[in-house]
N, C-alpha and C positions, 0 to 999 in steps of 0.2 A: 895648371890652375885647378883649384878644387872645384868640384862640381857643386853647383848651387843646389841647396836642399829646398825643394818647393813643397814639402809636406806641411799641410795646414795645421797639423797637430804638434808642430815643433814648439809652440808656446808652452810654458810651464803649466802642468795640470793644477787645477785648484786643490788646495789642501783639503784632505779628508778629515772631517771632524772625528776626533778620537772618542771612543766609548769611555764612559767614566771608569776610572781605575778601580779594579776589584780589590777587595781588602786582602791583606796578606794572609788573614786567617783562613782563606779558602784553600791555601796550599797545605799539604800534609805537614804535621808538626815535626820539627827537627829538634831533638834535645839540645839545650844550650850547653856549650862546652864548659866543662868545669863544674856542672851541677849534677850531682849523683842521680842515677836513674830512679832510686827509690822515692825521690821527692815528687815524682809524677804519678806514683801509684795511688789509685783511688782509696784503697783500704787504709793505707798509711795516712793519707790526707784526712780521711774521715775520722780516724782515731785522734789525730792532732786537733782537729776542729772541735770534736765532742769533748775532748779533755780540757781544752782551753775554755769552752763554755762552762764546764763544770767548775773549774778552778775560779773563774771570775764570779760565779754566782752562788757557790756553796755557802758563802757567809750569810745567805738569806734563809737558810734552813730553820733557824730559830726565830724567824720573824713572826709577827702576829698579824693582825689585819689593819689595813690603813686605807684611807680615802674611800673609794667606792666599793671596797670589799664588804663594807657594812651593808650597803644596799643590795648588792648582787648575791651575797652569801649569808652573812650573819643575820640579816633580817628577811631572808627569803624562805617562806614556808615550804615551797615546793622542793627546795634543795634538801631540807631536813626529812622529807618523806622518802628519800632514797629512790629506789626504782619506781615506787608508786607515784612519785612526783614528776616523772619524765613526761607523761602525757600532757600535764598542765604546762610544763616548760615549753614543749613544742607547739603549743596552741595559744600562747599568750605573749604579750609584750615582755621584754626582758625585765622591766621594772614593775610589772603588774602587782606582784606581792607587796612591794613597798608602797605603791599608790593606794592599795586597798587599806593599809593601816591608817591612812589619813583621809579616807573617803574621797580620794582625789582621782583624777584621770590623767591621761598622757600630758606631760609637761614639756616634752621636747619635740621640736619640729621633725616631722617624718617618723617619729616613734623609734623604737629600738627592737627589731626582731633579729636576734643573733643567738639562737638557743643552744648551739652545739657546746660551747664552753660551759654553759650552766648545766647542761646534761652531764658533763664530766664531773662537775661538783656534786651532783646528786648521786652519781655512781660511787664516788669517793665516800660520800656519806653512808651509803649502803654498807660499806665495809667498815667504816668508822663506827657505825651503829645508828640506824635511822631512828627518828623520834616518833613514838606512837601518835596517831592522829589527834587524840584527845589532849596531848601535851604540847603540840607544835606551837599553838598560839602563845603559850606561856614562855616557851624558849625564845621565840622571836621577840616578844615584847621586852624581855630582859637582856637581849643582846646588847653588849657594850657596857653593862653595869659591872661595877667592881665586885670582887669576891669569887666564890667557887665557880659561878657561872662563867665568868670571864676566863678563868683558868682553863675550863673545859673548851671554850671557844679557841683559845690560843693553842692548845695542844692539837686540836684539829687543823688549825692553820699551819702549824709546823709541817704536817704531812702534806698539805696542799702546796706549800712552797717547794717541797722536794719534787712533787709531780710537775710543778711549773717549770723547774729547771730541766727535768727530763724531757718535757715537751719541747723546750727550747733546743736542747741538744739534738733531738730527733729532727727538728725543723732545719737546723744548720747542716746536718748531713744531707738532707733533701736539697737544700739550697746549693750545696757544693755539687751534688750530682746534676742538678738542673743547669748550673753554669758550665760544667764540663761537657754535658751531653748536648746542650742546645746553644748557649751563647758563645762559650769559648771552646767549641768542639775540637779545635786543633791546637789548643794551648792550655793544658791543665795547670800550668804554673800561674797564669792569670786567674784561673778559676779559684784556686786555693787561696791566693792572695786576696781576692775580692771577698771571699767567705770569711777569712780571718779578720779583715777590716770591719766587716759587718758584725762579727761576734764581739769584738772589743769596743765597738763604738759606744761611748757613754750615754748617748741620747736614748739608748735602748734599755737603760736601767729601769725605767718606769714599767716597761712592758714585762720584764722578767721578775722584778722584785715586787710588783703589785699583782697579786693572784687574779684579780678581776680582769686584768689585761691579757689573760690567756686567749681571749678571742683574737687578738692581734697575731699571736704566735700560731694559732691553728689556721687562721686565714692564710698566712704566708705559706705554711706547710702544705695546705691543700691546693693552693695556687701553683706552687712548685710542682706538685705531683700531676696537676692537670697539664701543665706544659710538657712534662716528661712523657706522660701516657699519650698525649696527642701526637707527639713526634714518633713515639714507638709505633703507633698505629700506621702512620703513613710510611714508615720505614719497613715494617714487618708485615703489614696487611693482615693482621690478625685482629678480629673484632673484639677479643677480650680486652685489648688495649683501649679501644674506643669506649667500651662500656666502663672500663676503669676510669678513663679520663672524664666521662660525663658524670659519674658518681662523685669523683673528687671535686668537680666543679660545683656540684650541688652542695657538697659539704663545705666548700669554701664560702658559698653564699650563706649557709647556715651558721658559719663562724662569724662573718662580718661582711658588710656591704661592699667592701673593696673589690669583690669579685666582678662587679659590673665593669671594671676597667678592662677586663679581658676581651670585651667585645671589640676593642681596638688593638690591644696588645697581642692577642693570639693571631689574628690575620697578619699583623705586622711581623711577628716572629716567623710565620710560614714564608712570608715574602723575603725576609732577610736571610734566614738561616736554612730554610728548606728550598730556597731558590724557586718558589712557586711564582706564577704570574699573579697579578693583583686579583684577577677573576678567580683563579684557582684557590688563592688564599681565602677569599670570602666564602667560596663553596665548602672548603675544608672546615670552616668555622661554623657553618650553619647548625650542626647538631648541638653545639655549645650555646648558640643563640636560643635554641629551643629550651634548654635547661634554664636559661635566664628568664624566659617568659613564664615558665612554670613557677619559678621562685617568686616572681613579681605578683602573680595571681594569688599565691599563698599569702604573701606579705600583706597585700591589700585587704585580704579577708580578716587578718588578725590585728593589724596596727590601727589604733584609733587616731582621729585627727587631734592636733594639739589644742588644748583648752585655751579659750580666749584670754583668760587671766594670765596664763603662763607666757603668752606671746608678748605681753607688756612688761614682764619681769626681766630686769636687766641681766640677771644671772642665767636665764634661759634664752634670751635674745640680746646679745651683747651690744647690738647697735640700735636698741630701742630709743636711745636719747640722741642719736646722731641724725644730722640732715642726710639727704640722699647723697650729696657730694662728699660729705665726711665719711659716710659708710663705705662708699666705693674706694675712696682714697686710703682709708684705714685697712681695708681688705687687701689692697694692692701692696701697701707697705709691710703689712704683717707677713705676707708670703715670703718676703726677703728674710724674715727672722728664721724660718726653717732652714734656708740655705746657709745662713750664718751659723746656726747651731750644728749643722752637718760639717762645716769647715772648722769651727772652733766651739766645741760643746761646753762652754762655761760662760756664766753660771747656769745651773739647771734648777728648774722649779716644777712642782707638781701642778701648779695653777697659774694661768695667765688671764684670769677673768677680769672684768671691769674693776678698777681703772688701772690695771698693770700696764696696759698698752693704751695710752691716751689717743683720743680721736685725732686723725690727721686731716689737714686741708690739702686741696689739690696743689697748693703752692709749696708744700713741704718737699725739700730736695730728696728725702728718703723715698717718697712716693715715686718720683721720676727715676731714681736710681734702680728701684725694684722693677719698675716697668722696663727700663733699658736692659737690665740683666736678663730678664725673662724673654724679652723680644730677641735678644742675641742668642739665647738658648734655642728659641723657636726657629730662628733662621739656621742655626747650626744643625738642628734636626733635619731640615730639608736638604741641607748640603750633604750630610752623611747618608741620608736616605737614598739619594740619587746614586750613591756609590755602594749601596747595600752594605754599609759599614755598621759594625756592632754598636758604635757610639750613638747612632740614631735610636737604637733600642734602649740604650742606657738613658738617653735624654727623655724618650717617651715614657719609660717606666717611672722616672722622676716626675715628669710633667703631669701625666694622667692621674697619678695618685695624689699629687698636690692639689690638683683641681677638685678632687673629691672632698677635700677637707679644708680648703681655704676660704669657704663661705661665699665665693663668687658665684658658683653654680648652685650649691646646696647649703642651706642654713644648718650648721651642725650643732647649734645651741651653745657655742662657746667661741672665744676669740681664736685660741690655738691650744695645742697640747703636744708635748714632746712625743707621747706614744703615737700620735697621729702621723709622725714622720717615719714610722717604722718601715712601711712599704716603700715609700719614696727613696729611702736611703739605699735600697738595693741598686737603683740606677746610679746613685752617687758612688757607691763602692765599686761597681763595674767600671765606671769611668776612671776612678783613681787607680785601680789595679792595672788597667790598660796603659795608662800613661807612665806608671812606675816601671813596668816591664819594657815598654818601648824606650823609655829613658835609658834603661840598662843596655838595650841593644845598640843604642847610638854611641854610648861611651866606649872608647877604645883606649887601650887594649881591653879585651873581654874581661880580664880579671878585675880591672878598675870598675867596670860596669857592675859586676857581681858584688863587689865590696860596697859600692854606692847603694845598690838595691837592698842588700842586707842591712846596711847602716840606716837607711830610711825606714825600713820595716821595724827595726829594733826601737828606733825613736818613737815612731807612731804607736806601735803596739805597747811599748812600755808606758808612755804617757797616758794613753787611753785606758789601759788596764788599771793603772793607779787611780784614775778618775772614776772608773766604773766601780771598783771595789770600795772606794771611799764614799761614793754616792749611795751605794747599796745600804750602808749602815743607817742612813736617815730614813729609809723605808721600813724600819722595824715596826713602827706603829704610828698612830696619828700624832702623838706627842712629839716624837723625834722628828717627824716630817714637817709639821707645821712650825715648830720653833726654829727650824733651820730655814724654811722657805720665807718666813716673814722678813728675814735679812735680805733676801733677793727681791721680794715683791712687797715692799712695805705699803704700797698703795692699792693692793688687791682687796676688794670687799670681802671676798670669800676667805682668803688667807687670814685676814684680821679676825673674821668671825670664827674661823676654825681654831685659831690661837685662843680666842676668848672662851670658846666652849671647852677647850682643853684645861684652861685654868679653873673654870667653874667645876668641871668634873673631877679634877685633881683635889679640889677642896674636900671632897668626901673621904679622901684618904688620910686627912689630918685629924688627929685626936685633939690637938691643941686648938682652942677656939680662935686664938689670935692668928695663927697660921691659916686656919680655914677662912677667916674673914678676909685676910690679906689676899689669898688666892682668888676669892670671888671678886674682890674689888679690882684686881688685875684683869679679870675677865671682863668686867663692866667697862674698864678703860678701853680695851680692844673692841668691844661691841660698839662703843661710842665712836671710835675711830672709823669703823665700818659704816656706821650711820652717817657720819660726817661726809664720807666719800660719796655715799648714795643715800640721800634723805628718804628715799622711798623703799628702803631695804626692810621688807616686812619681817623676815626671819630674824633680823637683827633686833627689832623691837620686841619680838616674842621672847627671844632668849635673854635679852637684857632685862625684860620684865621678870622672867623666872629667876634670874640671878638676884634681883632685888627681893623677890619673894623668899629666897633662901636666907637673905639677910633680915627677914621679917620687917621689911620696909614696904608695906602694901601701897602707900601713896605713890611711890615711884613705879611699883609694879603695875598699878592701875593706869597710870599715865601712859606707859608703854603699850598696854593692851588696848587702850582707847585709840592710840595711833594705828594699831593693827586694824581695829574696827573701821577706822576712817579710810585706810588704804586698801584693805582686802576683807570686806565684811563676811565673806564665805570661808575665811581661813579655817582649815580643819581643827576641830577641838577648841576653837576660841571660846565657845560657850563654857566648856569645862574649866578652862584657865580663869575666866572671869569669875565663875562661881567660887573657885578656890581662893581667889584674892578676897572675895567677899567674906569667906569664912575666916581669913586672916584678920580682917577688920573686926569681925564679930568677936573673935577670941580676945582681941585687945579692947573689947567693949566700946568700939567706935561704931555705934549702930547706924547713924546716918550714912556714913561712908560704906558700910556693908550693904545697906539697902540700895545705895546708888550703884554699886558694882553688880548686884543681882538684877537690878532693873536693866542695866546695859546688857547683861547676859540674856535677859528675856527679849531684848530687841534683836539680838543676834539669832536666838532660837526661841520663838514664842512657845510657851508651855514647856520649857525645859524643866523636867520633873523636880530636880533637886532645888532649882531656884524658886519654883512655885511653892514647894514645901517650906523653904526658908522664909519666903515672904509671908506665908500663912502664920508661921511662928511669930514673925514680927508684928502681925496684926493682933494675934492673941496676947502678946506681951505688951501691947499698947504702944509699940515703937513707931507704928504708922497710924496716923489719924486721918 
């Protein structure tokens, strides 16, 4: 008989909870069968990425200036001073020169202190030929006018567009190195695919084709270098890498405020990819936190608070007319638009201002869909974080940068913008590249997987490249851009106003009076549409009034300027505009109307010299009793 086992430990032992599965990427990279070794070589990858960037955007080299290029470059006195203007650029708001021309102050929440890209414009101007100080005001005031002056501006812009593409090419090589060295350290195939996806993504056309958006390019460039140098320091223990990382982090801040996201992303990267503990990750990030503190101190010294009038302007505060519930609901739903454009980048527009995206109520299904999608991503982040998986970094990179520009935490002064998804799309491209390669690994036999991967890439790259090249052509100048985007955003106040201004400006090119009048009246039609969308649109009344002024219809011009006076009595140069309308009445020998316009001018600015003189003439001529 078998001996009875009296061992009290004979019961099954409780199951030991397994540690979270480590990511495959922790193991050394093994080349995929059938894929040539040269595909993994960094130098070859860098050449491919740079060449692709060049080919996609070389059709912008003959572009002129569009959108905010006018504010940041064409009407920026500090840029035209070349090297001499750099001091002013570094110590003033990005739009300071533009505000000065209208005797205005900061009109955007939080201000805009991002001087580095503007410094590069000044450096370019030094070699293009700086403007003597005594002629700067004249050049700035005539920016955008037709004739030889505009030809000169456009030639300069051709050069700036070339440099913009060069900056983009350099930043893509840095992005590739960052992904290879930090994120996909053991999978260079994923790294190059993610970079290629980023290069070809059509949502980036605004950033590269619009020179003003060089700040986005430089920001990502220096953020990538910050990650690289931070990891170099902890791998090689050489302080030169630490210093280089801190300098690049400051340059990233001076490029654009996105650098603030690194206070979370940098320790996260140390934890995920450096295998630091949470405590060590935070300690390793402390020097970079100090750089952020220095930048914040500098910024607070330079940026002025937003003017009270601007906070009520629907174009500077897109939720000024919404209830609190509508504001929150619209912000949540709008965030989904970024994800939609990352997945399906069509149609594209340079503007999404009021009322392109109508206010939403909390009962709108899109609000809850957006909330559900982002909650799912948030949960996925923690799921992958426990496993120290690179997808948690991809989600965090998307999430943190989206939070900076979705208006939920910071008021960015606009509803949304395609250029604002530039940084978030890095996380998106990381995730797509990961799933594409993992999909290839799962398909058997291996040759089938390779064919499927190549096929997917050819379709994605082909479609995206076509869309990018096609979209680039509309960024040639304001006319081509606005006339295209009005088709996409017919209810945008700003796009309607931009189309209207384009028509009015184009009228000066016509010698035939009939064509000229038709163009101005087309402009008036679009100004009226903008005012219909937003009855408090001050700039719309100003410009519609000036359009009527060009048609020598002072009654309509005066009506519009009176509306401006009612809505915004301190509107810059309103006194001058009213005086000129009075002169128009006077030339037509309509003296009572002229007197009325000049009296309104004096209500706007008491003792306005020209109006006082004109009224004295009226007294002497016996027009006023």
